[in-house]
C-alpha positions in Angstrom: -71.5 -24.3 77.2 -72.7 -21.1 78.7 -69.3 -20.6 80.2 -67.6 -20.9 76.8 -70.0 -18.4 75.2 -69.4 -15.9 78.0 -65.6 -16.2 77.5 -65.9 -15.6 73.7 -68.1 -12.5 74.3 -65.6 -11.1 76.7 -62.6 -11.6 74.3 -64.5 -10.0 71.4 -65.4 -6.9 73.5 -61.8 -6.6 74.7 -60.4 -6.8 71.2 -62.8 -4.1 69.9 -61.9 -1.9 72.8 -58.2 -2.3 72.2 -58.5 -1.6 68.5 -60.5 1.6 69.2 -57.9 2.7 71.7 -55.1 2.2 69.2 -56.9 4.2 66.5 -57.6 7.1 68.7 -53.9 7.3 69.7 -52.8 7.3 66.1 -55.3 10.1 65.3 -54.1 12.2 68.2 -50.4 11.7 67.2 -51.2 12.7 63.6 -52.9 15.9 64.8 -50.0 16.9 67.0 -47.5 16.3 64.2 -49.6 18.5 61.8 -49.9 21.3 64.4 -46.1 21.3 64.8 -45.4 21.4 61.0 -48.0 24.1 60.5 -46.4 26.3 63.2 -43.0 25.8 61.6 -44.3 26.6 58.2 -46.0 29.7 59.5 -42.9 30.8 61.2 -40.8 30.4 58.1 -43.2 32.3 56.0 -43.3 35.3 58.4 -39.6 35.5 59.3 -37.2 37.6 57.2 -34.6 35.6 55.3 -31.3 35.0 57.1 -28.2 33.3 55.6 -27.3 31.9 58.9 -30.5 29.8 58.9 -29.4 28.0 55.7 -27.9 24.6 56.6 -24.2 24.3 55.4 -24.0 27.9 54.4 -20.6 29.4 55.4 -20.6 32.8 53.8 -20.0 34.0 50.3 -18.6 31.1 48.2 -15.2 31.5 46.4 -17.0 30.8 43.1 -18.7 34.2 43.4 -15.5 35.9 42.2 -16.1 34.3 38.7 -19.1 36.7 38.2 -16.9 39.7 37.6 -14.3 37.7 35.5 -15.9 34.8 33.7 -12.7 34.0 31.7 -10.9 33.3 35.0 -12.7 30.0 35.2 -11.2 28.8 31.9 -7.7 30.0 32.8 -7.7 28.2 36.2 -9.1 25.1 34.6 -6.4 25.1 32.0 -3.7 25.6 34.6 -4.8 22.4 36.4 -5.0 20.1 33.4 -1.5 18.7 34.0 -2.0 18.1 37.7 -5.7 17.2 38.0 -6.2 13.4 38.4 -9.8 13.7 37.4 -8.9 15.6 34.2 -6.2 13.1 33.2 -8.6 10.2 33.9 -11.2 11.8 31.6 -8.7 12.5 28.8 -7.3 9.0 29.0 -10.8 7.6 28.8 -11.6 9.8 25.7 -8.3 8.8 24.0 -9.0 5.1 24.6 -12.6 5.0 23.7 -13.7 3.0 20.7 -13.8 4.8 17.3 -15.7 3.7 14.3 -15.1 4.7 10.7 -18.0 6.8 9.1 -18.5 4.2 6.5 -19.1 1.5 9.2 -21.6 3.7 11.0 -23.4 4.5 7.7 -23.6 0.8 7.0 -25.0 0.0 10.4 -27.6 2.8 10.2 -28.7 1.7 6.8 -29.0 -1.9 8.1 -31.1 -0.7 11.0 -33.4 1.3 8.8 -34.2 -1.8 6.8 -35.3 -3.5 10.0 -37.1 -0.3 11.2 -39.1 0.1 8.0 -40.7 -3.4 8.5 -40.0 -4.6 12.0 -42.7 -7.3 11.9 -40.6 -9.1 9.2 -37.9 -9.7 11.8 -39.9 -10.1 15.0 -43.0 -12.1 15.6 -44.7 -11.4 18.9 -44.8 -14.1 21.5 -47.8 -15.6 22.9 -47.9 -16.7 26.6 -47.9 -20.3 25.6 -44.1 -20.6 26.0 -43.2 -21.4 22.4 -39.6 -20.7 21.2 -38.7 -17.6 19.3 -38.7 -17.3 15.6 -35.4 -16.5 13.9 -35.2 -14.4 10.7 -32.0 -13.7 8.7 -30.7 -10.2 9.1 -30.4 -8.0 5.9 -26.9 -8.1 4.5 -24.5 -5.4 5.6 -23.4 -2.9 3.0 -19.9 -2.2 4.3 -16.6 -4.1 4.2 -13.6 -3.7 6.4 -11.1 -5.0 3.8 -9.1 -2.5 1.7 -6.3 -2.7 -0.8 -4.0 -0.5 -2.8 -5.0 -0.3 -6.5 -2.9 1.3 -9.1 -3.3 2.7 -12.6 -1.1 4.6 -15.1 -1.1 8.0 -16.7 1.4 9.6 -19.1 2.4 8.5 -22.6 2.6 5.3 -24.5 5.5 4.6 -26.7 5.4 2.6 -29.9 8.6 1.6 -31.5 9.4 1.0 -35.1 12.5 0.2 -37.1 13.4 2.6 -39.8 16.3 2.3 -42.3 18.3 4.5 -44.5 21.1 3.7 -47.2 24.7 4.7 -46.9 26.7 4.5 -50.2 30.4 4.5 -51.0 31.6 7.0 -53.6 35.0 6.4 -55.3 36.8 9.2 -57.2 40.1 8.6 -59.1 42.5 11.5 -59.3 45.8 12.1 -61.2 48.5 13.5 -58.9 52.3 14.0 -58.9 54.5 11.7 -56.8 58.0 12.8 -55.7 60.8 10.3 -55.0 63.4 10.9 -52.3 66.3 9.1 -50.6 66.8 9.5 -46.8 69.0 8.0 -44.1 67.8 6.3 -40.9 70.6 6.2 -38.4 71.0 6.8 -34.6 72.2 10.3 -33.8 71.4 11.6 -37.3 71.3 15.4 -37.7 67.6 16.3 -37.3 68.0 19.4 -39.5 69.5 17.5 -42.3 67.4 17.2 -45.5 68.4 13.5 -45.6 67.0 12.6 -42.2 64.0 10.2 -42.7 62.1 12.0 -40.0 61.6 14.8 -42.6 59.4 12.4 -44.6 56.6 11.3 -42.3 53.5 9.3 -43.1 50.9 9.4 -44.5 52.0 11.8 -47.2 55.1 9.8 -47.6 55.6 6.1 -47.8 58.7 3.9 -48.0 59.0 2.0 -51.2 62.4 0.3 -50.5 65.0 0.1 -47.8 68.7 -0.9 -47.9 71.0 -1.6 -44.9 74.5 -0.1 -45.2 76.2 -3.1 -43.4 80.0 -3.3 -44.0 81.6 -1.2 -46.7 84.3 -2.7 -49.1 86.9 -0.2 -48.1 86.4 -0.9 -44.4 84.0 -0.1 -41.6 80.6 -1.6 -40.7 77.4 0.3 -40.0 74.7 -2.2 -38.9 72.2 0.5 -37.7 72.2 2.7 -40.8 69.6 2.3 -43.5 68.9 4.1 -46.8 65.2 4.4 -47.6 63.6 5.3 -50.9 60.3 7.2 -50.2 57.6 8.6 -52.4 55.7 11.6 -51.2 52.8 13.7 -52.2 53.1 16.6 -52.1 56.7 17.7 -52.4 58.9 18.2 -49.3 60.1 21.7 -48.8 64.0 22.1 -49.0 64.5 18.6 -50.5 65.3 17.9 -54.1 63.3 14.9 -55.5 65.2 12.2 -57.3 62.2 11.5 -59.5 58.8 13.0 -60.4 56.1 10.6 -61.7 52.3 10.7 -62.1 49.8 8.1 -60.5 46.1 7.6 -60.1 44.8 8.0 -56.6 41.3 6.9 -55.6 39.5 8.9 -52.9 36.5 7.2 -51.2 33.8 8.9 -49.2 30.6 7.5 -47.5 27.4 9.3 -48.5 25.3 9.6 -45.3 23.0 12.3 -46.5 19.9 10.1 -46.5 20.4 9.3 -42.8 20.8 12.8 -41.6 17.2 13.2 -40.5 17.1 10.0 -38.5 20.5 10.8 -36.9 19.2 14.2 -35.7 15.9 12.8 -34.3 16.3 12.5 -30.5 13.6 9.8 -30.4 15.7 7.5 -32.7 18.6 5.4 -31.7 21.0 3.8 -34.2 21.0 0.0 -33.9 23.4 -1.4 -36.5 24.8 -1.1 -40.0 24.7 -4.0 -42.5 26.6 -4.3 -45.8 24.2 -4.7 -48.7 26.6 -4.5 -51.7 29.9 -6.3 -51.6 30.1 -8.2 -54.9 32.2 -7.7 -56.9 34.9 -6.4 -54.5 37.0 -4.8 -57.3 35.3 -2.4 -59.7 36.5 -0.1 -62.5 35.9 3.6 -61.7 36.9 6.0 -64.5 39.3 3.4 -65.9 40.9 2.7 -62.6 40.5 -0.6 -60.7 39.2 0.1 -57.2 39.0 -2.6 -54.5 36.7 -2.2 -51.5 35.2 -4.8 -49.1 31.8 -3.2 -49.2 30.2 -0.6 -51.5 26.9 0.1 -49.7 25.3 -0.3 -46.3 21.8 -0.3 -44.7 21.7 1.6 -41.4 18.8 0.8 -39.0 17.3 3.0 -36.3 14.8 2.2 -33.5 12.4 5.2 -33.3 9.8 5.9 -30.6 6.5 7.5 -31.1 4.7 9.0 -28.1 1.0 9.3 -27.5 -0.9 10.4 -24.3 -2.7 7.6 -22.5 -4.3 6.7 -19.1 -6.2 3.8 -17.6 -7.5 5.4 -14.4 -11.2 5.9 -15.4 -12.3 2.9 -13.4 -10.6 3.8 -10.2 -11.7 7.4 -10.4 -15.3 6.4 -10.6 -15.2 3.5 -8.0 -17.1 4.5 -4.8 -14.8 4.5 -1.8 -11.5 4.8 -3.7 -9.4 7.7 -2.8 -6.2 8.9 -4.5 -3.2 8.4 -2.1 -0.2 9.5 -4.2 1.3 9.8 -7.6 4.7 8.1 -8.3 7.0 8.8 -11.2 8.3 5.6 -12.6 11.2 7.0 -14.6 13.8 9.7 -14.4 13.2 13.2 -15.7 11.7 14.1 -18.0 9.0 11.8 -16.5 6.6 10.5 -19.0 5.0 7.7 -17.0 3.2 8.1 -13.7 1.5 5.5 -11.5 -1.5 6.7 -9.4 -2.0 4.7 -6.2 -5.6 4.5 -4.8 -6.8 3.2 -1.4 -9.9 1.2 -2.3 -12.4 -1.1 -0.4 -12.3 -4.7 -1.4 -15.3 -5.3 -3.7 -18.4 -6.8 -1.9 -18.6 -10.5 -1.9 -21.5 -12.8 -1.3 -23.1 -11.9 2.1 -22.9 -14.4 4.9 -26.3 -15.8 6.0 -25.2 -16.9 9.5 -26.6 -13.8 11.2 -30.1 -13.8 12.6 -32.5 -11.8 14.7 -34.7 -13.9 17.0 -37.8 -13.3 19.2 -37.1 -13.1 22.9 -37.3 -16.4 24.6 -40.5 -16.5 26.8 -40.9 -19.1 29.6 -44.3 -19.5 31.2 -44.7 -21.4 34.4 -48.1 -21.6 36.2 -49.4 -18.6 34.3 -46.3 -16.4 35.1 -44.3 -15.5 31.9 -40.7 -14.2 31.9 -38.8 -13.0 28.9 -35.1 -13.8 28.8 -33.0 -10.9 27.4 -29.5 -11.7 26.3 -26.8 -9.0 26.2 -24.0 -9.4 23.6 -20.4 -9.5 24.7 -18.7 -6.8 22.6 -15.3 -7.5 24.1 -15.0 -11.0 22.8 -13.5 -10.0 19.5 -10.8 -7.8 21.1 -9.8 -10.5 23.5 -9.5 -13.1 20.7 -7.4 -10.7 18.6 -5.1 -9.9 21.5 -4.6 -13.5 22.4 -4.0 -14.5 18.8 -1.5 -11.6 18.4 0.6 -12.8 21.3 0.5 -16.4 20.0 1.4 -15.2 16.5 4.3 -13.2 18.0 5.6 -16.3 19.8 5.4 -18.4 16.6 7.1 -15.8 14.4 9.9 -14.7 16.7 13.3 -15.1 15.0 15.9 -15.8 17.7 18.7 -15.2 15.2 17.7 -11.6 14.4 15.6 -11.0 17.6 12.7 -9.8 15.4 9.1 -10.5 14.9 6.7 -10.6 11.9 9.3 -10.7 9.2 7.8 -10.7 5.7 8.8 -12.2 2.4 9.6 -10.0 -0.5 7.6 -10.8 -3.7 7.2 -8.9 -7.0 5.4 -9.2 -10.3 5.9 -7.5 -13.6 3.4 -6.1 -16.1 3.4 -4.0 -19.2 2.4 -0.4 -18.7 -1.0 0.1 -20.4 -0.9 -3.6 -21.2 -3.8 -6.0 -21.3 -2.3 -8.9 -19.4 -1.8 -8.0 -15.7 -0.5 -10.7 -13.5 -0.6 -8.7 -10.3 -4.0 -7.0 -9.9 -4.1 -7.9 -6.2 -6.8 -8.8 -3.7 -9.3 -6.4 -5.3 -9.9 -9.0 -7.9 -11.0 -12.6 -7.4 -8.7 -15.5 -8.0 -8.6 -16.4 -11.7 -9.0 -20.0 -12.7 -6.8 -21.6 -15.2 -3.3 -20.8 -13.8 -1.7 -22.9 -16.5 -3.3 -20.6 -19.2 -2.1 -17.5 -17.5 1.4 -18.9 -17.2 1.3 -19.8 -20.9 0.3 -16.2 -21.7 3.3 -14.8 -19.8 2.6 -14.8 -16.1 5.2 -16.6 -14.0 4.3 -19.2 -11.4 5.7 -17.0 -8.6 3.5 -14.1 -9.8 0.4 -16.3 -9.7 1.4 -17.4 -6.2 1.7 -13.8 -5.2 -1.7 -13.0 -6.6 -3.2 -15.8 -4.6 -1.6 -14.8 -1.4 -2.5 -11.1 -1.9 -6.1 -12.1 -2.6 -6.2 -13.9 0.7 -5.1 -10.7 2.5 -1.5 -11.9 3.3 0.4 -9.2 1.4 1.0 -5.5 1.8 1.8 -3.3 -1.2 5.1 -1.6 -1.0 5.4 0.3 -4.3 6.4 0.0 -8.0 9.5 0.7 -9.9 10.2 0.8 -13.6 12.0 -2.3 -15.0 12.5 -1.0 -18.6 12.1 2.5 -20.1 13.2 4.7 -22.9 13.2 8.6 -23.0 11.1 8.9 -19.9 8.5 6.3 -21.0 8.2 3.2 -18.8 7.4 0.0 -20.8 7.5 -2.6 -18.0 7.0 -2.0 -14.3 7.4 -4.3 -11.3 5.2 -4.1 -8.3 6.7 -5.1 -4.9 4.8 -6.6 -2.0 5.7 -7.9 1.5 3.8 -11.1 2.3 3.3 -12.6 5.8 2.3 -15.8 7.4 -1.2 -14.5 8.4 -3.6 -11.7 7.8 -3.0 -10.6 11.4 0.7 -10.3 10.9 0.1 -8.2 7.9 -2.2 -5.8 9.8 0.3 -5.6 12.7 3.1 -4.6 10.2 1.0 -2.0 8.3 -0.5 -0.3 11.3 2.5 -0.8 13.5 4.7 1.0 11.0 2.3 3.9 11.1 2.6 4.1 14.9 6.4 3.9 14.7 6.7 6.4 11.8 8.6 3.6 9.9 7.3 3.6 6.3 8.2 1.0 3.8 11.5 1.6 2.0 12.1 2.1 -1.7 10.5 -0.7 -3.8 13.9 -1.7 -5.3 15.5 -2.2 -1.9 12.8 -3.0 0.6 13.5 -6.4 2.4 10.3 -6.7 4.5 12.2 -6.9 7.8 10.3 -7.6 11.0 10.0 -5.5 14.2 12.7 -5.6 16.8 11.6 -6.6 20.3 11.9 -2.9 21.4 9.8 -1.7 18.5 7.1 -4.3 19.2 7.0 -3.3 22.8 6.1 0.3 21.7 3.0 -0.8 19.7 -0.4 0.0 21.1 -2.7 -2.8 19.9 -5.7 -1.1 21.4 -5.4 1.6 18.7 -5.3 -0.8 15.8 -8.2 -1.6 13.6 -8.6 -5.4 13.4 -12.1 -5.4 12.0 -10.8 -7.2 8.9 -10.1 -10.3 11.0 -13.0 -10.2 13.5 -15.3 -12.2 11.2 -12.7 -14.9 10.8 -12.2 -15.3 14.5 -15.9 -15.4 15.3 -16.5 -17.9 12.5 -13.8 -20.1 13.9 -15.2 -19.9 17.4 -18.9 -20.7 16.8 -20.9 -21.5 19.9 -23.5 -24.3 20.1 -26.8 -23.6 18.4 -28.6 -21.2 20.8 -32.1 -22.1 19.6 -31.5 -25.8 20.3 -30.2 -25.0 23.7 -33.3 -22.9 24.6 -35.6 -25.7 23.5 -33.8 -28.1 25.8 -33.9 -25.7 28.7 -37.7 -25.1 28.2 -38.3 -28.8 28.0 -36.4 -29.5 31.2 -38.5 -26.8 33.0 -41.7 -28.3 31.7 -40.6 -31.8 32.7 -39.7 -30.7 36.2 -43.1 -29.1 36.9 -44.9 -32.0 35.3 -43.2 -34.4 37.7 -43.9 -32.1 40.6 -47.7 -32.1 39.9 -47.8 -35.9 39.9 
């Protein structure tokens, strides 16, 4: 026992001695290091500055020349923009970066402010007990990605009315002298002879009888010679009449004086003329019997009355609508204009499938950890790109080697009319299609309205279907409709990239892109926000809150079993 105690005492003394020796060595080493640094610092403070003592300094740098000519830096930088790999990389990155419309940014900021004003309404602090987070619906967004082309009309309305005026027949008998003559009709007759029948032309002369010479009793036949008896008024110069008698001649004239004003009016067009007095046909005028098939007529005119009109007040005051262009619907002089506005689709009922949730906190043996989840903002772009390729495969036409061909559709409406069968996707689908068809809308027009309201049609333009004097009465709107909303967006924005606008409304055939044209499209520069929501809704993930509950329960079960 004594021997064991002695050994322990010796070990303790040796350990204390060793610890003391180590501490003294460390102190000595620290003092030596401090003396060296102090000497170096003192030397640096007392030695004059020398450029050679600066590590890595190799003389006056080249950049010092910019001091005398600051603009030289800009010139040299500009000269290297086409050859510098770094500059091209930076410019490409800037060109390809995501861009957002101001209205979308404003909508997001407004939404964030709602949460910022009362954050406790959307987050509920977490205790360390490990309970799941509380989810609160997000406030509805105030923006919408969908837009449509809305139209209205300015110019003149034209009302048409039928106006009539009378036309009467005036008969006037006259006594005149009638002169009787004989003349000869024969081939080769002397044209200067007073007996040549060509000296007695109609209408002042008329043949009252004609006798063929034939064969004479004393010999000779003349089958082509005729002797005509004619009566003329007035007398024929150089010829001696065989008789002079008197006769009554009736002269008739149509009195159109009461239609002069309508005939001279450029806004009136004559339609027809109807007999209004034909019985009796023969009448006695100044003792002379006169026979005429009609004695009076009614002449009708269609006259147009113009008045200024316009129905653009609603679009002019609608927030977000901007005037794109003004199209004349008729030839000059133009009296009817269509104004085309680019408008946002009216807000619809907000979706309630967006939530903000507390962070998921997992507590194990007193240590708590918050699980933060980062959103994948590339999912929507990947989905759109994949769907675009699949859509191109399904819509490829091997006969014409083209993609995304549309179908031409049109609808008619009265200018400034009440019934409009082609308002477009800016208006909800109207129930009671049978009623609208009965009021004048065609079934094809109602189908177009439905397809356009679903975002499948692109507005091409409008042309006038019926007009008069520069006023359009009926117009026809033309659309190109596609198999899907994605195809429509590819056509609209692809045509902008290719500088290939729609053709004239009367002739546009909604042709697709050629393979070469489609290869030139840059899908990364297209705005597909209108279809993002549809893709994300169609690709819902399992309920996240339920999944977190199951994970938390599995962790708790594991540690519960480990403690047993």
